[in-house]
N, C-alpha and C positions, 0 to 999 in steps of 0.2 A: 504494499499499499504506499501511496505517496503522501507526504505531508506538505501543506501549503499554508501561507499566512493569509487569513481572511479577516478583514475588518479589525486589524490589530490583535488578533488572537490566532493561535495555531491549532489546527485540528487535523485528524487523520481522515482522508477521503474514503468513503465506502465503495462497495462494488457498484459499478455503473455511474460513478461520479468522475468528473474530469476537472482539472484546474488549468486555466489558460492565463498567461501573462498578457497584459495589455498596457496601454499608455498610462492608465491611472493606477497600475499595480496589478496584483494578482486577483483574479475573480474565480469563484468556484460556484458550480451549479450542480444540483442533484438531478436524479433521473426525472424525466418529464419536462426538461428544458433543453434549449438548444442555443448556440451562439450564432447571432445574426451577422451578416456581412458588416454592419456598422459597429460591431463590437459590443452590442448590448445583448442581454439574455431575454428570451421569450418562452412562454409556455408552449409545449409541443401539442397542446390539445387536451383531450380527455385524459384522465389519469391512467387509462389503459393504453395510451400512446397510439390510438387508432387514427387520429387526424394529423395532417401535415398542412400547414398554411404557407402560401407564397404570395408575393405581390403580383398584380396583374399587368404592370408596365415595366418594361426594361428601360431604365432611364440613363444608364451609362454603358459604354462599350464593355463587352465581356467575351472572353475567350475560354472555351471549354478546354480543359487540359488534354493534351494528346494522349490517346489510348484510354480515355475515360469516357463515360457516358453521363448525360444529365437528363433529368425529368422535371417537368413543371406541370402544374394543374392549370388548365386553360379555362377561358380564353386568356391569351397573353398578347399584349401589344408591344411591339418594339418601337420606341419613340422615334420621330424623324431625326435623321442624322446619327442615330445610334446603331452600332453594328454588334451582332452576335456572331462570333467566329466558331465554326464547328470544323476542326481539322480532319483530315483523312484518318480513318480508323476510329473516329469518335461519332457519337450519335446524341442528338437532342430530341426528346420525345415530349410533346405537349399532349396531355390526356384530358 
């Protein structure tokens, strides 16, 4: 198990928990949360983890990592002037 400093105290992370360092220091989240691209934590949905939420607009350029795949729940709009790059060997699926 990893140990991290959270709000000026130290605690041991449990199974399913992760610690992520960010600009404001270390942040820890328990199961049922995820780290968003803006560095903030958000609930993953129902406590049983059945829901995944994503934005409906792509507002900045994004490149899917080569040899990786991506999925988004649609509809999804790519804003004017914004590009989503899907390299050879990668797939982006909007369901």
